[in-house]
Structures are given as C-alpha cells and as structure tokens.
C-alpha positions as CSV (number, residue, x, y, z in Angstrom):
1,M,-13.0,8.0,26.2
2,L,-12.9,4.6,24.3
3,E,-9.5,3.4,23.5
4,V,-8.7,1.3,20.5
5,K,-6.2,-1.5,21.1
6,T,-3.7,-1.9,18.4
7,D,-3.1,-5.7,19.0
8,T,-6.9,-6.6,18.6
9,P,-8.2,-7.2,15.2
10,H,-11.3,-5.1,14.6
11,R,-14.4,-6.3,12.9
12,K,-15.3,-4.7,9.7
13,A,-18.9,-3.6,9.2
14,S,-20.9,-6.6,7.9
15,N,-23.7,-4.5,6.5
16,S,-21.8,-3.9,3.2
17,C,-22.3,-5.7,0.0
18,K,-19.0,-4.5,-1.6
19,K,-17.5,-8.1,-1.8
20,I,-20.5,-9.4,-3.8
21,L,-20.6,-6.3,-6.0
22,S,-16.9,-6.6,-6.9
23,D,-17.3,-10.3,-7.7
24,M,-20.3,-9.7,-9.8
25,I,-18.7,-6.9,-11.8
26,A,-15.6,-9.1,-12.4
27,C,-17.8,-12.0,-13.5
28,Y,-19.8,-9.8,-15.9
29,Q,-16.6,-8.3,-17.4
30,N,-15.5,-11.8,-18.4
31,T,-18.7,-12.7,-20.3
32,I,-19.3,-12.9,-24.0
33,C,-22.0,-10.2,-23.7
34,Y,-19.7,-7.6,-22.2
35,K,-16.9,-8.3,-24.7
36,R,-19.1,-7.4,-27.6
37,E,-18.3,-4.0,-29.0
38,N,-21.7,-2.3,-28.6
39,A,-22.9,-3.9,-25.4
40,T,-23.0,-1.8,-22.2
41,F,-22.6,-3.2,-18.8
42,E,-26.3,-2.5,-18.0
43,E,-27.4,-4.4,-21.1
44,C,-25.4,-7.4,-20.0
45,L,-26.7,-7.1,-16.5
46,H,-30.3,-7.6,-17.7
47,N,-29.4,-10.2,-20.3
48,H,-30.6,-13.7,-19.2
49,D,-29.3,-15.6,-22.2
50,L,-27.0,-18.4,-20.8
51,N,-25.1,-18.5,-24.1
52,E,-23.8,-15.0,-23.5
53,V,-23.8,-14.6,-19.6
54,D,-22.4,-17.2,-17.2
55,E,-24.9,-18.7,-14.8
56,N,-22.6,-17.7,-11.9
57,C,-23.0,-14.1,-12.9
58,I,-26.8,-14.3,-12.7
59,I,-26.5,-16.0,-9.3
60,L,-24.2,-13.2,-8.1
61,R,-26.6,-10.6,-9.4
62,K,-29.4,-12.1,-7.4
63,A,-27.3,-12.5,-4.3
64,Y,-26.3,-8.8,-4.6
65,A,-30.0,-7.8,-4.8
66,Q,-30.8,-9.9,-1.8
67,C,-27.9,-8.4,0.2
68,R,-29.1,-4.9,-0.6
69,R,-32.6,-5.9,0.6
70,N,-31.2,-7.3,3.8
71,I,-29.5,-3.9,4.6
72,L,-33.0,-2.4,4.8
73,N,-34.3,-5.3,7.0
74,G,-34.5,-4.4,10.6
75,N,-33.6,-7.8,11.8
76,F,-30.1,-7.5,10.4
77,K,-29.3,-4.1,11.7
78,M,-27.9,-5.4,15.0
79,L,-26.9,-8.9,13.9
80,G,-25.3,-8.0,10.7
81,N,-26.1,-9.0,7.1
82,P,-25.3,-12.7,6.6
83,L,-24.8,-12.3,2.9
84,S,-22.0,-9.7,3.3
85,R,-19.7,-12.0,5.2
C-alpha cells in the first residue's frame, strides 16, 4: 500500500482553473457594469465596453477560457496545465 508522508508537501492537481476563475469573478464584481442595478454577471461577462469593464477582467476571461481548453488537450494531461499554476 502507498504511504503518504506527513513531512512532504504534496503537489496539488495542476489541471484546475479555480484560481483564474476566482480572480476573474472578483475582478468583474468590482466593475462599473456589475455595480449597476439591473446588470447580471453574465451581461457584464459578455460586455466588451472598456468604459464599464476593466481590461484586466477581459484578459482574465480569455485566460480562463484558454485554461479550460487546455484541460481537454491531451498534451497537458500528463504534464499539467501551465495556465493553472
């Protein structure tokens, strides 16, 4: 049976995009678009107006989409997803 050593730090699965997702959600929650009364999160997610949505949020959205695509890429199944680190 495989024993887990308590003194060795264990590597987390790198095929997760949770960090980018949480950063993206936090970024969109601080935008002018999201703070309006009738705007939903999805409306702001698809809004490309730089006056209402920060450019960093759009970059994080595209990085999250690429991270999700990399999960399905066979080359990254063994090596790990470079965008999730």
